[in-house]
C-alpha positions in Angstrom: 13.2 9.8 2.5 12.7 12.2 5.4 9.0 12.8 4.9 6.9 10.1 6.6 4.2 8.5 4.4 0.7 8.6 5.7 -1.3 5.5 6.5 -3.5 6.1 3.5 -0.4 6.3 1.2 1.0 3.1 2.7 -2.4 1.3 2.3 -2.7 2.6 -1.2 0.8 1.4 -2.1 0.0 -2.1 -0.7 -3.3 -2.2 -2.7 -1.5 -1.0 -5.8 1.2 -3.7 -5.4 -1.5 -6.4 -4.9 -3.5 -5.1 -7.9 -0.8 -6.5 -10.1 -0.2 -9.8 -8.4 -0.9 -11.8 -5.2 2.0 -11.8 -2.7 2.7 -13.4 0.7 3.4 -11.1 3.6 7.2 -11.3 3.6 7.4 -10.4 0.0 5.0 -7.5 0.4 7.2 -6.2 3.2 10.3 -6.5 1.1 8.7 -4.8 -1.9 7.4 -2.0 0.3 10.9 -1.5 1.9 12.3 -0.8 -1.6 10.3 2.5 -1.5 9.5 3.2 2.2 11.5 2.9 5.5 9.0 0.4 6.9 9.4 -2.5 9.2 7.6 -5.9 9.4 6.0 -4.8 12.7 4.4 -1.9 10.8 3.4 -3.9 7.7 1.4 -6.7 9.3 -1.0 -4.3 11.1 -1.6 -2.6 7.7 -2.3 -5.9 6.1 -4.7 -6.9 8.9 -6.5 -3.6 8.7 -6.9 -3.9 4.9 -8.3 -7.4 5.3 -10.6 -6.3 8.1 -11.9 -3.5 5.9 -12.7 -6.1 3.1 -10.1 -4.7 0.7 -7.9 -7.8 0.9 -8.6 -11.5 1.3 -6.1 -14.2 2.1 -5.4 -17.8 1.1 -2.8 -20.3 2.2 -0.5 -22.2 -0.2 2.0 -24.9 0.6 5.6 -24.1 0.0 8.5 -26.4 0.9 6.4 -28.1 3.6 5.1 -24.9 5.1 2.1 -22.7 4.4 2.5 -19.2 3.0 -0.4 -16.8 3.5 -1.0 -14.9 0.3 -2.9 -11.6 0.1 -5.2 -10.9 -2.8 -7.0 -7.6 -3.5 -10.8 -7.7 -3.6 -13.2 -5.8 -5.9 -13.8 -3.4 -2.9 -10.0 -3.1 -2.6 -9.8 -2.0 -6.3 -12.5 0.6 -5.6 -10.6 1.8 -2.5 -7.4 1.9 -4.5 -9.1 4.1 -7.1 -10.3 6.5 -4.4 -6.8 6.7 -2.9 -5.3 7.4 -6.4 -7.8 10.2 -6.9 -7.1 11.7 -3.5 -3.4 11.4 -4.2 -3.7 13.2 -7.6 -5.6 16.1 -5.9 -3.1 16.3 -2.9 -0.1 16.1 -5.2 -1.5 18.9 -7.5 -2.2 21.3 -4.6 1.1 20.5 -2.9 3.0 21.0 -6.1 1.4 24.4 -6.6 2.6 25.5 -3.2 6.0 23.9 -3.1 7.0 24.6 -6.6 6.1 28.4 -6.5 8.9 30.7 -7.4 8.5 32.8 -4.3 7.1 35.7 -6.3 9.9 35.9 -8.8 
């Protein structure tokens, strides 16, 4: 994919992923990398920003003698996801109109 995803699209994608299930950081990164060329060094600041905004919360769970930090979407995060989805639909519609024109044919 040559077009870079905006911060809002990345944040919305993380929120959408977490709206289905709680995940720990490494798994979120791997799931996001299936769709976007994104590194761990990019993902963790996104997760911290979403948590600081109140859109995510975290909890730790023991796994094989270590703690994994899981991320969970909040009610405010669901509201934010719905806003991003609406913004995306509007942007996609306008962009499709421009990019899909037949050049006056």
